[in-house]
N, C-alpha and C positions, 0 to 999 in steps of 0.2 A: 476808668473812673472819670466822671465829668463834674467839675467844680464850677458852679454857676453863682453869680452875684445877684442879690436882690430878688424879692418875691415876684415882681413883675417880669423880670427877665427869666427867672426860673419857669414861670408859667408859660411865657411865650415860647421859650426854647423847647421845653419838655412836654408841653400839652399834647396829648394824644400820641406821644412817642416820636412822631415825625421821623421814623426810621432810626431812632436812638435807643431802641429797646436793648441793644447789646452793651450799653453803657450803664454802669451803676452811677447814680446821680446824687450829689451833695449840694445843698444850697446854703449860701451865707446870706444873712440879712442885708449886708451892705459890703461894698468892697473894702471899706476902711474899718471894719469891725475888728475889735480885739487888738491887743498888743502882741509883740513878737513871741513872748513866752507862752501866752494862751494859744496862739496859732500853732506854735511848735508842738505843743501837747496834742492838739487836734490832728495835725498833719502826720504825726508819728503813727497814727492809726492807719494811715494810707501807705505805710512802708511796704516795699516790694511790689507796688502797683504802678501802672502807667497812668498818669493823671493829665487831663486836658482842662485847662482853665478857660472859662467863657466869661469875659468881662463885657460890660456895656461898651457900645461903640463911641467912646470918648477918651481923650488923652489921659484924664485923671484916673479913670478906672484901669487903663492899660498900665499906668505906672504902678498901681497897687497890684495888678496881676504879675508884673515882673518881680515885685518884692515877694509875693507869695510863691512864685516859681522858685526863687532862691531858697526860701524856707522849706519848700517841699523837697528840693534836691538835698538839703542838709538833713532832712528827716529820713532820707533813705528810699525815696521813690526811685524806680528804675528808669523812668522817662517822664518829662514834663513838657507840655506844649501849651501855647496860647492861641486861641481862636482869633482870627482877624476876618471879620465879615466884609465881603466885597461891596462895592457900590451896587445899589439895586438889589440888595439882599432880601429874600423872602423866606418864610418859614419852611418852604419846600427845600431850601438849600441847607437846612440844619445838618443833616447827615453828612453831606459833602464837606461842609466847613469843619466839622468835628473830625472827620476822617483825615482831612488834609493836615490839620494840626497834629494829629496823632502820628501820621507817617513822618512828618518832619521831626517830631520829638524822638521817635524810635531811631531815625537815621542819625541824629545828633548824639544820642546816648552811647556811652561805652557799654558794650554788651557784657553779660556775665561770663566769667572765665573760671571754669571748674566750680569750686566751692565758693568763689568770690561772687557776690551779687553784682548786677549791673549798676552803673552810676549815671544819674540824670545830668543833662547839660542844659543850662538855661539859654533861651534864645539870645543872640547877640543883637543889641540895638544901638550900640555906640558908633562913633566914626570908624571907618575902615581905612587902613593903610595897606594896600595890596602888596607893596614891596616889603613891608614889615612882616606880613603873614608868610610870604615866601621865605624870607630870611629866618624866621623863627622855626618853621617846619624843617628847613634845611639844617639848622643848628641841632635840632633834635636828632636827626639822622646821623649827623657828623659825630655826635657823642657816642653813638652805638655802633657805627660801621666805619671800617677803615677802607673806604672806597674812594676812587677819584671824584673830583668835583663834578665832572660831567654825569657820573652815575647818580650822585645825590640830586642834582638838578632835575634829571629825568624822573626820579622817583617822586619828587615833590610835585612836579607838573602833572604827572599821571594821577596822583592823588587828587589834585584840584579838578582834573578832568572827570574823575569819578563823581565828585560833588556836582559838577555842572550837568552831566547827563542824567543825574538823579534829581535835579532841581525841579520844582513844580513849574518853573518857567522854562519854556521850550528852548533848548540849546540849538545853535545854528548847525551843529553837526549831528549826524545820525549814526556815527560809527564810534565805537569804543575799542581802541586797539588792545589786544592782549599784551600784557606785560610779562615777559619771561625772564626770570632770574636764573640764569644758566650757570651751572658750576661743573667743573671737570673733576672736582674733589669733594667727597662727602663732608669734609671738614670746613668747607666754604660757608660764607655767611648768608647763603640764599634763604635758608629757613628763618634765620633771625630777621633778615630784611622783610620777609613776608609778614611776620608778626608786627613789625614796626609799621607796616602799611595798614595793619588793622587799627592802629592808633589814629591814623590820618585819613581814613576813608569812611564813607557812610555805611551803616549797617553791615559791618564786616562779618563774613562767615568763613571760618577756616575749615577746610575739608581735607582730610588725609586719606580717606578711603570711601568710595561710593560708586554707584552706577547712575547713569543719566536718568533712568526712570524714577529714582528716588529724589535726585537733586532738582529735577524740573519743577516739582511741587513747591519746594522751598523758594525757588527763583520767582515763581508766580505769586506766592503769598507774602514773602518778606521783602522782595526787591532788594537783595543784598549786594554788596561788593564781594564777589567770589574770590577767595584766596585759597588756591589749591597747593597743598604741600605734597608733592609727588615723591614721597619718601621711598617707595619701593620701585619707582620707575616704571610702573605698569599702567597708570590711568591714561596717560597720553597715547598708549597703544591699544586702548579699547576703542573700537570703532564708534560706539555710541557716545563715549565721552569726547572724542575728537569732534564728532559732529556737533554736539552741544556747545563745545567751546568755540568752534568756528562760526556756527550760526548765531551764537549769542553776541558776536561782535557788531551786528547790525540791529538797529532799533526795531525793524520789522521781522527779526528772526523768529521762526516758529519751529518747535520740535513736535513731531508727530509720534505719539505713543499709542498704546492700546486704548480703545474706547472704554469708558466706564459709565456708570449711572450718573456720576457727578459731572463727567465730561464726555458726552456721547460722541463728539467728533475726534477726541484724542489730541486735539491741537492745544499747545501751550506756548505762551510767549517765553522766550529764553534769553532776551536781551539783558545783559548785566556786565558791568566792568569786571574784568577777571585778571588776576595775577597768578603766575604759576612758578613755583620753586622746584627745580628739577636738575638732576644730573644726567638725564637721558638725552640722546640725540633727538632734536626736535623734528617731528614729522613736518613735511613741507606744507601740508594744508593748514597747519597751525602757524608755522613760521611766516607765511605770506601775510597773515593778519596780525603779526606780533612785532613789538619792539623788544629786541633781545638785549638784555643787560648781563654781561659776564660778571660773575662773582668769584672772589678768591678767598682763601683762608686769611684770618686776621694775623698780623705779625705777632710773634711770640712776645709775651710780657706786657702786652697792651691791656690795661685794666679798662673794663667797660661796665656801665651800670646794668643792674639786673632788669629783666623784662617782666618780672612777676607782677608788679604793681604799676598801674598807669599813673604817671605824674600828674599833679594838679594842673600844671600849665597846659597839658593836652586838652583838658576840658574846655578852657577858654578858646584854645586854638581851633577845636572842632566847631564851636559856635561861630567863630570868625570865618572859617572856610565855608561853612554853609551859607552865611550871609554874603560872602563874596560871590558864590555861585548864583544866588538869587538876585543880586543887585547889579552885577557887572554885565555890560554889553560886550559881546564877543563877536568879532567879524572875521570870517574866514578869508576874505580878500587880502588882509594883511599877512596872514600866514602863507598864502601862495606867493606873495611878493618876496618873502624872506626865505623861502624854501631853497636849500642848496640845489644847484642846477643838475648835478649828476643823478638826483633821485628819480627812480622809476615811479610808475603809477601807484603800485602798492605801498611803497615807502612814503610817498606824498600823502596818501590817505591815512596812513598810520600816524604820521607826525603832525598832520594839519591841526588836530584839536589841541595838542600840547603847545605848538608854536603860536596858535591864535590866543590861547590863554596867556602865554608869556607876553605877547604883544599888548594884551589888555592890562597887564601889570605895569609894563613900562619898557622903554627902549633897552635899558641895561639887561633886564631879564630876558628880553627877546634875543639879544645877542648870545646870552648864555644858552638859551634853548637851541639856537642854530648850532652852536659849538657842540652841544651834547648830541644833537642829531647826526652831525658829521662824524663824531667820534664813534658812535654806536652803530649807525646804519651802514657806514662805508667800510666796515670791517669785512673780514673774509667769511664766506659761508661755512657752516658746520662741516667738519670732515665727513666724507662719505655721503653727503647729501646730494640730491640731484642738482642743486644749484652749484655745488662745488665741482661736480663733474662737468657741467656746462662751462664754468669758468676755466677749468683746465683745458677743455677742448678749444676754447677761444684762444688760449695761449699757445696751443700746439698746432692748431689748424685754422688760422685766420683766413676768412674767405678772400680770394683774390680773383685773378683772371681765370684760374682753373675751374673746372666744372664742379669740383668738390674734393673730398678725401675718402679713400676706400676704408672699409671696415678694418681690414688687416693692418693698414698703416696706422689708423687711429688707435687701435688696441695696443700695438707695439709701442707707440709713443706714450700712451697713458700708463702703461705698466713698466716702463723703463726705469722710473724713479721709485726705488724701494721705500722711500720715506713717505710717499703718498699712498692712500688706502687702496688704489686700484690694483696693486700688485698682489694683494692678498684679501680682496674683498669677499671672496666666496669661500669662507672658512679655510683660509690659507692658500687658496688657489686664486689665480689672477682673473680679472674681468674677462668675460667671454662675449661673443657677438650677441647672444640672446639677451643677456642682462643689459648690455649697452642699448639695445633696441628698446627694451622695456622702459628703461630710465628716460631715454630721449623722447619716447612717445608722450610723456607728461608735458612736453613743451611743443607738441604738434610736429615733431620731427620724425620722419619714417625713412627707413632705408630704401634706396632706389638703385637702379642699374645705371652706372656711370660709363660714359664713353671716354676711354683714355686715348693716349697717343697710339698711332699706328693701328687704329680701329680695334683696339683691345677693349674688352668690357669687364667690369667688376662691380660687385655690390659695395655700396658706400652711402655717403650722405651729401646731398647737393649743397653747394656753397650758398645759394639763395635761401634755403631753408635754415641753415645754420646762422646766417647773418640776421635773418628776421628774429630768430630766437634770442640772439645776443642783444639786439636792440630792445626787445620786449622785457626780458627777464634779468639782464645784468646791467649794473650801473658802472661805476669805476672800480668794481671789485677786481683785485689782482689774484694771481695764482702763484704758488711756489714752483710750479712746473715750468720748465723752460725747454724750448725746442732744441733738439740735438743739432 
């Protein structure tokens, strides 16, 4: 629905369609027509619609547009936006201006939840206090989650990152890290945290079961923040879903599907902020693009507010977060300067957007972001993952003057500790040479013939190959395994 002020503006904007044929149009004689009661009766007829208000390009009409946007939100419209015509505007730009205002309105709005209708959010035009925005969002999470401060800080910064990458203004980073809410217990708060992220992110779309071919159309049409509740632990192990999640971390990510009449090439953009709540062991191709946040069950007896109804304070907070993303200048150079030194290349790319946003908020927030990065990123890899195997090998066979370590010696050391997964990784049987070679191949390490003392030869792994993989893939991650 397009609400236009004045006969002259109505005729200018809507004459000949100008590409606005998909908008139903309503014209008001003037921006200041009618009192609040009359307008409320009129606007109730627009209930359950998305409305775009098109005022004249002057400050007075924009003030009236904001007042009308508030009345429209109270009348029950699902989204409300205000057109801002750029300098040098021409009639040919009408469709683009209306579409931009509609996209921002839909991103701001709280989407429908089951039988509950969506709720419109009015654009924020007041002064912005970035530190207060961060503190308010963090306080919302703290009321609902019993998690460490570093976890809460990471969730808020990731939510702001989702607004920044979806902002009409180009963000300086082209990567949106996957946020993984990892739980070892189904009673953990990972699913609850996912729904709270829906309160704080643009155009949230919660998905519990799907395939990539279906999801990619929603990504292209709605440009949502993808919130995946992997309740059955199966979506992350579907090859198509893993591909979509991993490729969608980059702004130029494309998903190639079957050609159709509507899309003859089969290509579809799949870039989208994505958070995943799961109890499954994370596949390495997703983990390398992810910030992993461990989640635990809440303490017994802790009362928490229900999640059924979105609080009114969230409506204002969503508008402020969108305005922050549109107005704040973010520089990646500051993030690089603050990044913890042990971080490898993948970790730096994942954390750079969050630390850059924290730096734009203020020095105190930046120090909190670095603390969160160190606490979450420098933890131990998931048990039984390839990274965990490489970390254990580093602890057991650090490269030195020797040519390398034999396969037999390495397997004996890896399987000696019954508390580590390698002693029973193959359905109760210990790791063998074939699986060891397959896992290490992911890091570019291949078995070779080693020359040992007294001109003896054996199959094993060169010290130079292992050392190169340690430098590339491991940071300061430690292992529970110790050499005998």
